[in-house]
C-alpha positions in Angstrom: 270.3 -22.7 78.7 266.9 -21.2 78.1 267.1 -21.0 74.5 268.8 -23.7 73.4 265.4 -25.4 75.3 263.5 -23.4 73.6 264.9 -24.5 70.0 265.2 -28.0 71.0 261.3 -27.8 72.2 260.5 -26.3 68.6 263.2 -28.5 66.3 260.2 -31.3 68.0 257.5 -29.7 67.7 258.0 -28.9 64.2 259.4 -32.7 63.2 255.8 -33.8 64.5 254.3 -31.6 62.1 253.4 -28.6 64.9 253.1 -25.0 63.9 254.4 -23.0 66.5 252.9 -19.5 65.3 249.1 -19.5 65.7 247.4 -16.7 64.9 244.2 -18.3 65.6 241.4 -15.0 67.3 240.7 -16.5 70.2 241.9 -16.2 73.9 242.2 -19.3 74.7 245.5 -21.9 74.2 244.4 -26.0 74.9 246.3 -28.5 74.8 244.9 -29.8 71.9 246.6 -26.2 70.5 249.8 -27.3 72.0 250.1 -31.7 72.2 253.5 -30.9 73.0 252.8 -28.9 76.3 249.9 -31.8 77.4 252.4 -33.2 80.3 253.8 -30.3 81.4 251.9 -29.7 84.7 253.6 -32.8 85.4 256.8 -32.0 86.1 258.9 -33.0 89.3 262.1 -31.2 90.9 265.0 -32.5 89.2 267.8 -32.5 91.8 271.0 -31.6 89.3 273.0 -28.8 89.7 271.1 -26.0 87.3 267.6 -26.6 89.0 265.7 -25.5 85.1 262.7 -24.1 85.8 260.5 -26.7 85.8 256.5 -25.6 83.6 254.2 -27.1 86.0 252.9 -25.9 89.6 254.1 -26.3 92.3 251.3 -26.5 95.5 253.4 -25.3 98.9 252.6 -23.5 102.6 254.2 -20.6 104.3 254.2 -21.4 107.8 256.0 -20.3 111.0 258.3 -22.8 113.0 258.1 -23.5 116.6 260.8 -20.2 117.6 258.6 -18.2 114.8 260.5 -18.1 111.6 258.9 -18.3 108.4 259.4 -21.7 106.2 258.0 -22.6 103.1 257.8 -26.6 102.5 255.2 -29.0 100.7 252.1 -29.6 102.5 252.8 -33.0 103.5 256.7 -32.0 104.5 257.5 -31.0 108.0 260.3 -29.0 109.3 262.9 -29.6 111.6 264.2 -26.3 112.7 267.4 -25.9 110.4 267.9 -29.3 109.7 265.3 -28.3 106.8 267.0 -26.9 104.0 264.8 -23.8 102.1 264.7 -24.5 98.0 264.6 -21.5 95.9 260.8 -22.7 95.1 260.4 -19.3 93.2 263.5 -20.7 90.8 263.0 -24.1 90.0 258.7 -23.9 88.5 256.8 -21.4 86.8 253.8 -20.7 89.2 253.6 -21.6 93.0 250.6 -21.5 94.5 251.3 -21.0 98.5 248.9 -21.1 101.1 249.6 -18.7 103.5 249.6 -19.1 107.3 249.2 -17.3 110.6 252.0 -17.6 113.4 248.9 -18.9 115.4 248.3 -21.5 112.3 245.3 -20.1 111.2 245.2 -19.5 106.9 245.5 -16.4 106.0 245.4 -16.1 102.0 246.8 -18.1 99.2 248.7 -16.7 96.8 249.7 -17.1 92.9 253.3 -16.6 92.3 254.5 -15.8 88.6 257.9 -16.7 88.7 259.6 -16.2 84.4 260.4 -12.8 84.1 258.6 -12.5 80.8 255.4 -13.8 82.0 256.0 -11.1 84.5 256.7 -8.5 81.9 253.5 -8.9 79.9 251.4 -9.0 83.3 252.1 -5.4 83.8 251.9 -4.4 79.8 248.6 -6.1 80.4 247.1 -5.3 83.5 249.3 -2.5 85.0 248.3 -0.8 88.2 245.3 -3.5 89.4 243.4 -2.0 92.6 245.1 -3.2 95.8 247.2 -5.7 93.7 249.9 -3.7 91.0 251.8 -5.8 88.9 255.7 -4.6 89.2 257.6 -7.1 87.1 261.0 -5.6 88.7 259.8 -7.7 92.1 257.9 -10.3 93.3 254.8 -10.6 91.6 252.6 -12.8 94.4 248.6 -12.4 93.6 246.0 -13.2 96.0 243.3 -15.7 95.0 240.5 -15.2 93.9 243.1 -13.4 91.7 240.5 -11.1 90.5 242.9 -9.6 87.7 243.9 -13.1 86.2 239.7 -13.1 85.6 239.3 -10.4 84.2 241.8 -9.9 81.7 242.6 -13.7 80.7 241.4 -12.0 77.0 243.7 -10.4 77.0 246.8 -12.0 78.2 246.3 -14.8 76.1 245.9 -12.2 73.1 248.8 -10.4 73.8 250.7 -13.1 75.7 250.1 -15.4 71.7 251.2 -12.4 69.9 254.7 -11.7 71.6 256.1 -15.2 72.3 255.2 -16.8 68.9 258.2 -17.8 68.5 259.2 -18.2 71.5 258.1 -22.7 72.3 259.4 -22.4 75.8 257.6 -18.6 76.9 254.0 -20.7 75.0 254.3 -22.8 77.4 254.8 -21.1 80.2 251.5 -19.0 79.0 249.5 -22.2 79.0 250.1 -22.8 82.1 248.9 -20.1 82.9 245.6 -19.8 81.1 245.1 -23.1 81.9 245.3 -22.6 86.3 243.1 -19.5 85.3 240.9 -22.1 84.0 240.7 -24.5 86.6 240.6 -22.6 89.7 238.1 -19.5 88.4 235.9 -22.7 86.8 233.0 -21.8 89.1 233.6 -17.7 88.9 234.2 -18.3 84.7 230.9 -20.2 84.6 228.6 -17.4 86.8 230.3 -15.0 84.8 229.4 -16.1 81.4 225.8 -17.7 82.5 225.1 -13.6 84.1 226.3 -12.1 81.0 225.1 -14.2 77.7 223.0 -16.7 79.4 219.3 -16.0 78.9 218.6 -16.2 82.3 220.9 -12.9 83.1 221.0 -14.0 87.1 224.2 -14.3 89.5 224.6 -14.9 93.4 226.2 -12.0 95.7 229.5 -14.4 95.8 230.1 -14.2 91.5 228.6 -10.3 91.8 232.8 -9.0 91.8 232.9 -10.8 87.8 231.0 -8.5 86.4 232.4 -5.4 87.9 236.0 -5.1 85.6 238.0 -2.0 87.1 236.8 0.9 84.4 233.7 -0.6 83.5 230.8 1.9 83.4 227.3 1.5 85.7 224.2 2.7 85.7 222.4 4.4 89.1 219.6 6.7 90.3 222.0 9.4 92.9 219.0 10.9 95.0 216.5 10.8 92.0 219.0 11.3 89.5 220.2 9.0 86.4 224.3 9.4 87.2 227.0 6.8 85.2 229.9 5.5 87.0 233.7 4.6 86.0 234.4 1.8 88.4 237.4 1.4 89.8 237.4 -1.6 91.9 234.8 -3.8 93.3 235.2 -5.4 96.9 233.0 -7.0 99.8 232.5 -5.8 102.8 231.0 -8.5 105.3 232.5 -8.2 108.1 229.6 -5.6 109.1 226.4 -5.9 110.7 225.2 -4.8 107.0 226.8 -6.9 104.2 227.4 -6.1 100.9 229.8 -5.5 97.5 231.0 -1.5 97.0 231.8 -0.6 94.1 234.4 2.6 94.4 234.5 4.3 91.7 233.6 7.8 90.2 232.4 10.3 87.8 231.9 13.4 86.3 230.6 16.7 88.0 229.8 20.1 87.4 230.1 23.1 90.2 228.8 25.3 88.0 231.9 26.7 86.2 233.6 23.7 85.1 233.4 19.8 85.3 235.5 17.8 86.7 235.4 13.7 88.5 234.1 12.7 92.1 235.1 9.7 93.8 231.8 7.5 94.7 231.5 4.6 96.5 228.0 2.5 95.9 227.0 -0.3 98.0 225.2 -3.4 97.0 223.6 -5.0 99.7 224.2 -8.9 100.6 221.3 -10.9 99.3 220.1 -14.6 98.8 220.0 -16.8 95.7 220.2 -14.8 92.6 219.2 -11.5 90.9 219.3 -10.7 88.3 220.7 -7.8 86.5 
């Protein structure tokens, strides 16, 4: 059914004079580039027997009922024990953004579920073993917000996805949906990153400092009075201590008098108010 639907979409697009084989060098897919999918995010659940995957984002909540059983529901829905059937949202929607709660009712985190298999495989191939959230396309792909891996690899996902799915109208729609979700959900982070790296001021806040430390990037620091280059493997906040800071985990090349080798290291950037120049 998916291939038939894709063929139908492609036929309709071509009848409108639209070519589904974009070769642009930029890393974005917009509704101007894909007018066929302008209203994709407005899709709703259809109660047919096939339950086709909708080209949209579904917002859910994962909670616990009175006896401690987990359930998924729409934010406005109430659960009544076994009377409320559990729907397979992952088969119904391409993306599901789910807010998770502790049994006590406090918010735990929010995660994005990526459901189309080809899109999961794209994430695995492009992002792979991201720190603390490795992507495995053969299992559920759940990414904890603020979705750092999607922020850092948006350009690569767009470029590879456009090339890989250039003949698949439906998969291009799923890719566009994901890129739009990234742009909307991480709008503040993307603006802060551009100001810090491409603007004239080169300033950034502590809140958005993680955005400039993509895994694999190189940083320079003075250690014991000596200049040293580090390859960043992860950037994480430690705000639960008396001295909150951003911790950069990484490695550097050292020499023990006989041979060179890599050593692990941790750098700390203390929390600051306002903005700092990079």
